[in-house]
C-alpha positions in Angstrom: 33.8 32.5 14.1 34.7 31.5 10.6 31.9 30.0 8.5 32.2 26.5 7.3 32.9 25.8 3.6 29.3 24.5 3.2 27.9 27.7 4.6 30.3 29.8 2.4 29.1 27.8 -0.6 25.5 28.5 0.3 26.2 32.2 0.7 28.0 32.4 -2.6 25.2 30.6 -4.4 22.6 33.0 -2.8 24.8 35.9 -3.8 25.0 34.6 -7.4 21.2 34.1 -7.5 20.6 37.7 -6.3 23.0 39.2 -8.7 21.5 37.1 -11.6 18.0 38.2 -10.6 19.0 41.9 -10.6 20.8 41.4 -13.9 17.7 39.8 -15.5 15.5 42.7 -14.2 17.9 45.2 -15.7 17.8 43.4 -19.0 14.0 43.2 -18.9 13.8 47.0 -18.1 16.1 47.9 -21.1 14.0 45.6 -23.4 10.9 47.4 -22.2 12.5 50.8 -22.9 13.5 49.6 -26.3 9.9 48.5 -27.1 8.5 51.8 -26.0 11.1 53.8 -27.9 10.1 52.0 -31.1 6.5 53.1 -30.7 7.3 56.7 -29.6 7.4 59.6 -32.1 9.0 62.9 -31.4 6.5 65.7 -30.9 8.3 67.7 -33.6 7.9 64.9 -36.1 4.1 64.7 -35.7 1.9 66.3 -38.3 -0.4 69.3 -37.8 -3.5 67.0 -38.1 -2.4 64.9 -35.1 -1.5 67.9 -33.0 -4.8 69.6 -33.8 -6.6 66.6 -32.3 -5.1 67.3 -29.0 -5.5 71.1 -29.0 -8.4 73.3 -28.4 -9.2 76.9 -29.5 -11.1 79.1 -27.2 -13.9 81.1 -28.8 -15.2 84.2 -27.0 -18.2 86.3 -27.8 -16.0 89.4 -28.0 -14.3 87.8 -31.1 -17.6 87.7 -33.0 -19.4 90.5 -34.9 -22.9 90.4 -33.5 -26.1 90.8 -35.5 -29.5 91.1 -33.8 -32.2 89.5 -35.7 -35.8 89.4 -34.3 -34.5 89.3 -30.7 -31.8 86.7 -31.4 -28.1 87.5 -31.4 -26.1 85.9 -34.3 -22.3 86.0 -34.1 -20.1 86.0 -37.2 -16.4 85.3 -36.9 -15.1 86.7 -40.2 -14.6 90.5 -40.1 -14.8 90.7 -43.9 -18.1 88.7 -44.0 -19.6 90.8 -41.3 -18.6 94.0 -43.1 -20.2 92.6 -46.3 -23.4 91.7 -44.4 -23.5 95.2 -42.9 -23.5 96.7 -46.4 -26.6 94.7 -47.4 -30.1 96.0 -47.1 -31.9 94.9 -43.9 -34.2 92.5 -45.7 -31.4 90.7 -47.6 -29.2 90.5 -44.5 -32.1 89.1 -42.5 -32.9 86.5 -45.1 -29.2 85.4 -45.4 -28.8 85.3 -41.6 -32.0 83.2 -41.3 -31.0 80.8 -44.1 -27.3 80.2 -43.2 -27.1 80.9 -39.5 -30.5 79.8 -38.3 -30.8 76.9 -40.8 -34.2 77.9 -42.1 -35.3 77.0 -45.6 -36.9 79.5 -48.1 -40.4 78.3 -47.3 -39.9 78.8 -43.5 -38.4 82.2 -44.1 -41.2 83.2 -46.4 -43.8 82.2 -43.8 -41.8 84.0 -41.0 -41.4 87.2 -43.0 -44.8 87.0 -44.6 -43.5 87.2 -48.2 -43.4 84.9 -51.2 -40.9 82.1 -51.3 -39.7 83.4 -54.7 -39.0 86.8 -53.1 -36.9 85.1 -50.4 -35.0 83.1 -53.1 -34.3 86.3 -55.1 -33.2 88.3 -52.2 -30.9 85.5 -50.9 -29.2 84.9 -54.3 -28.7 88.6 -55.0 -27.4 89.1 -51.5 -24.9 86.2 -51.9 -23.8 87.7 -55.2 -23.2 91.0 -53.5 -21.3 89.4 -50.6 -19.1 87.4 -53.1 -18.3 90.5 -55.1 -17.7 92.6 -51.9 -15.3 90.0 -50.5 -13.4 89.7 -53.7 -12.9 93.4 -53.9 -11.9 93.8 -50.3 -9.8 90.6 -49.8 -6.4 91.3 -48.4 
């Protein structure tokens, strides 16, 4: 049975509306992609600062040089620094480790080691001078 001209007109109008709707959706999708592409940055174009915000570095105890100080283990990352620390006398090394790695001040270290505060200061400054000299001499 052949559809009437009225029915054919209705079908053609429905067909046109469907095609127009799909066309509008396609245009909206391409506009959306265009907006996104304007905000996107290529990963190769990003700076190191931004990349470092999204990266992590694993730290393992085996990567550290360990020093035992009054029952506590203190890890030092730098091989050169740990070598310089090993070349210090025990007293100077302990004072430097307590000051810089255990965040103790001269007064607390003096009370802990039962020595004068000026002795702690003298050992710490002379130890740092030795470390500085040692690291300059052995820098690669």
